[in-house]
Phi, psi and omega in degrees: 000143175225157176224147181239154174259120178239121182307135171204115179065024182088346177258168182256141175232143185265140173230135176271120189228119171280148180199182174246171193292144173264133172249109175276158173308128178099354185266144184295119185265358186289329178292134180298142167290147184205148169282159181215151167283179165303142192273141178215129177225159174298150191259142173257157187293337185199172183248017182298337177294344178278344188253146177280149180269133178232140178298135186241121169244119190295147172273118179261128186274132171233156172295155175244127183245006185250346181297136186228080181230149182291147181295334183224162175314131171312143178300141165240184187296322183229157180208172172240155177210162187293136190271342190218052170063223187267012181297134181240151179220131181288118180039065173292145185233336182198154177234147177203161177224135179303145180305138177085351181268151179227001185241007177230150172221137176255133186237129181270124174259129194293340180288349178122020176242151163244118172263157176231133174267116197272344186209092184304335186283319178232084188303128175210137181260151171213158181274124175275318185219139169228105170240029183304329183297337179253015192247133172263158178073228177082015175245167190298138178070029172240123188277357172282158172141188171279116190248345184206156185208137175213139182257137176306137179306334174265020190301326189293343184239330181262337182065020174280141171213156187239147179222152175240120187216163178266128176247130189279330186221091181222155184230127176238147180245130177286162180304325181277007167103343181293151186257135169245123185228133180131223183294133174223143170264124190246136166251119190219156180252139178234171179230142177295155175289143187295327193250008183204095185307336179259027174220130180266156175275105189289351181244033180255017186294131169242115185276126174266307183229143172224103188261111176295131188235115181278346177225171189269342186252179180060051182266348180066235174110359181272141179231135172212147168275130177280173179301332183277359179084005174264159183268127176255129187225134179258136177231139174277191183274011175092345173116174183082170174273140168074029178052063187298332182273000182053051175262345196282337184230048178219147173238014178237022186237299181212192182260021183269161166072042179191194179243131176255143182233119182243145174261102183272001176260359182051051182298143186302333180279002186255176197246156166284150174293165184301119190301330190292351184244006174293140181243140177263143172220168187302133178091347184299131183266008182085358177270133169265130188270027172194170178233163176258126177314136181295336179266012173309142192291338184258011179295120176083003180302129180251345175224159180209131180052029179083003182245138183299143166235157174275118184299334177281355173252354186291135175278095187283354173293339174305132165252323171219156182224176185075035177252141182272309175206076178286076188309302187227139168222173177193156174265137173291116183296350182262306188265337182086000175295140182267111177264127186228120167274132185242116184289125178286176183260287187237348193229311191223142168258147186220155169238138182234146164260112184279149176234153172312126177074007181291152172242121191258017154097336180292140359263019178282329183220146173236113190069231177261350188263172177294139170268183182293347173245025181301324183289342178264009185285128176296157182300341184269358173295123173230109182273146172276124185284155175286174178261346171202158176215157165216157183265183186279130179151181183255354174306162188286356172242035178228174170173202184220345183204099192287140177243110182298148187239221187215156172274131182280121180234019176277186186241351183287332186239081180306326186295337181259003186302128180077358187269155185265114182266121184216181187206175174237124180303324193266303179290335175083003183286138179248123182244161171236120178255145185261100187284149180228065183066229175261007180286169176303125183257129173289152175223144182239145186283142181249309185194185176232135175201114183285158173059047174274111184254004181182165182235164168184192187238145160289118187293344181283325188219352180086011176300153182277123178254148184231133175275110184252111181277349171288315182251012173051053183205164174268120181259171175227143174273129187227164167277141183281128186238338182259188189090150178260189177261127176283142173304145181284335185236148179296329181293342182272355185276348176075018181270329186245133172287325188222106177292325181299320183249007186046044172279119184286159175292166180296145186077001174259112196247126171287149175218162181239155172238161185285325184214108186286149169299139185291119184228054175048045172078018173284145174265140184235144171236150189229144173214161170216163177215132161253092196301322184273111187294346173284354178249157187208162173282150175261114188272148175223127176300334176222150173084194186280141166286155171273133183231131194278158173309135185100343183291138185232135168243145180239141172220125188251128185250131171221157183224146177282116180264350177215104189281352178277325176252000181064019177294135182239165174230138173282130182256301185204164163225132190250145171242141167235124185245123174281121172238187193298324189246024177146220182231154168223161182233153170231148176232128178245128189261122183291141179279175177233116356288165195284068178269337181202180173226142187253138178302124177285146173301164192290340178276354183081182185203157172240156180209133170284133177242125184270124182240122172274099184262087178060038172100346175259130180270124169233153171267123175246127177275114185258138181254124176262113192295143166288173188288324182286345179288340172302333186277349176300314176262326187270073194265164180298325174298330172276012187071003179079357182235135176243149175068020179233077185209182187289311185300326172287315189275345187280093187193157168291148177211160181268117179245021176099352176220035177107162179284137181212150179307122183305316180296319181299311178299320177296316178298314179297339184271355181084031186267355184242137169284338184220063181299148183284145175289342192217107181278334180298337185271359184271145173278163182217134165312140180258136172289148183297341175275359179280096183288347181274352183261149183297156178296320180297318180287332172287331175288317175301322179299312184292317183289324180294307189295321187256358185225339187293333185303328179261312190271077179197165182302130178086356182273187186287328179222102190252016180292346170215162186247111182272000187283137189288340175297336176264125190295155187307315182302335181264353184279359181059040189250312185274118191062022177287147180282126175279151176294322175230101179283001175085212187276354181246109183295349178279352183291152183222161174308305171227123175247116188300133174086347188221108183287326182292336177258010178259111187292322179299318181300313184294329178286318175300330190268012190230149168236149184094211184298126176089011187277148174222130356300149187279353191223164174056031182208137170241353182240146175288134176278092187294330180290323174298318181295324178286324179298306175307315177299318180298320182292310183300315186264357182249260188302319185296343186289348176249012181297135171232128178283163177307316179304312180291329176289328169310311186288323182285326178275322193238354176099332181201173184272351179244018186291142181312136175062025179256007179289170185296320179283343185282164176233083190306314187266003168065031179256017176067019172237110188288163192297330179289333174293321185289331180289315184295317193261357177071030175271168184267119187280352175262355181249115185294335176276005186238085182225140174297143181203167165265144183258140184236130171235121182271136178216110172057042177087336179270176170213150175266114178255127181223165182196162177259115183277111172298155172296143172070020177231135173264141179235121177237128190265133181236156174223170194194132171286346185209090184298350172295332178259098186304326189282349181273004179279124178224147181295138182292130186276096181205153185290332180282346187266069180230152186273090183240146184249095189285151174296329179231152168302150182204149180280126172244160178203160170203157177268120180268120184295162176296148181242140168305152180298332184260008179228058190288154181233127181254148183233150171210168181236144183239125194246134184221163178246167179286000000 
């Protein structure tokens, strides 16, 4: 009996599949193939004869009483906290309050809801508007959805408010009769219900704009009424990399890549939009529900970027142009200046103070640098420069996706008066910029809070509010008042009994990992502590463990500074602490000579390190992470802890009495609330140097360790899943579409046979802009680059998805009996098992199976383990009870993905006639 694991929805499921022996190329074909029933043999009392005997000294768990770390993060000048108690909002993107009101706040949920907090003094939420049935996207890492909300200046009397949302299935007709069908970005007016100020009339929609959208991202979507009473709307370049639809530098085509300015009151002095561009849609009554302000900058325009344009084609709705993805903008309530953050592509994030008629450069420019279309900029192009830019990375002046903020005009924090508060969605840094007209503005780090998607004001006092998509709540910027004081010296942390030898205190336990995170050639030593012996870790065979409050992890970094003499230097020792509301980190920088280590400032630090590399001197810049940077990788999706899981710790380690399985030692010592019964059946990451492991499993191990903190469901970038627990066919990895493909639209995350078009390979092989992993590294991991290249240009050149295999074997993906659960040739091996094991689904005699040779009541069981396939043998006394199947607990029976096919065998002991034991094999792919 054999079974195969087929990925389905991210989970594995087992199938019992009868079959005949598979003869792979190179395997002895002389033995006749035969069908067989489930195997049953008399049982012997134990399997211990299969295991080597090693001296075992138990790891004894003791409490730790010496650690001296704050129970909460040490205070910084500013922090964020929940603004309205326990109220939650699903993927909030914006907040707004009707003009003149001070006791209500409206929250835009990207999924298609507007919630209202009806009494800010006693917060309670209710649904104001629900248009989720006509909204596309609205899930994490999807830029579509309900994106913006603005209340009419006369809302108190007319009840009008305006929204920007993504509509998945809509149709518009161009003046020439051509049809646009599919995704549209909509700007619509709704009206409050006459009898209920806390409920909108969902059928009151009046459409102002319906913009056909060929791509899903770069939608803009922010709405605000300006001091002039006109409605300002941000639109992106329609999506894709490098402005593929040529929207960023035109005013005669569509309404993408700029700020629009509309008169929603149709004042008599204003104009109808250019008639050539009016769009009809179902139910349209022929009325255009806005006017173009007569002083819009492109009214009557005859040139753009120094080139002539046809006046009758100009989109006079434009107020500013040349923006890539102006996700959030705002007006300074005092000066009326419009601040707009524009999300960059690969190099720079920027903030602009927009002016009427301004051109902000994309795609001729990105920040102050040349953009992807710089070479095609006409001589007449004159771009308006940003007031600030920042580059890619995790340092406290870096990030990956800017979120536009607001100018603080409250009174509680005088140090922030007049400053522009903004953030980075990915790195989580929150900053305050000091505007200086339209000149370059300096900005200071305030705090860190990841996945901030929007900003607004508390209408009562002008406090800055933040839309936190990680925690689905509205946060408030506050001064830090809680938290303890971190020890200034490593010696004061109570972690080590002897700093010279790094001997830990009792209850601080060393551990080893199978595959370290790349850290610029640094060597690392690790410890952890669960100080209270009444608390324990929640074990999980795959994915994140549960870790109790008070758990502490330590990681010590050293680097070889002279490869000729093996001279080493201590760099830093880091702490990660689990507290009630999450995790926080501390970094201690070692002194010279290394007698102690000093707490690194909260903003982090850099240091040049001189390395003698085989006689060649080079300078390596080492980055000591600031406290906020820890959260860039230690994300909620990752459980806050990296490298402390089953696949990393499932290995032999030395505990003073010889090498023994590390997980078993921890379980025996009482560190798990729910230890597994069988450690041999657990998977383990493969080191990149382990040539006995398949290339695919080594690559998947590397990607999990170095990329999964962000690239997983619920992570900061979830377009593909780097976790090893997700099988490769479901990871959107091979031929997967990258969020930013670079200059070539043919690029894929991994493109079999082509490293140049494999974005992951290119980014691992890059430092600076576009580098992956994006933080904590200044050097390319050449071993990872070579490993990825070997996989892409080697094994993957013969890769077949199941669908491609179906076409090759059956002629199509929907041929009769070609499904995964079908058995086309009736050889008791289902099609997916034949796909996994390389057998022919059209030949009844060619099916993978276990071979049995009986001798004196016992049996020798052998099989061919295909390359890159794990085989686990399970047994059961009653095959009718599916839950009773358990892996044979033996060292040979482990889920390993070999580089080459190999013959495996074990001896099944004899069984009493009345106590049969059944066996089956489970086959899986990485």
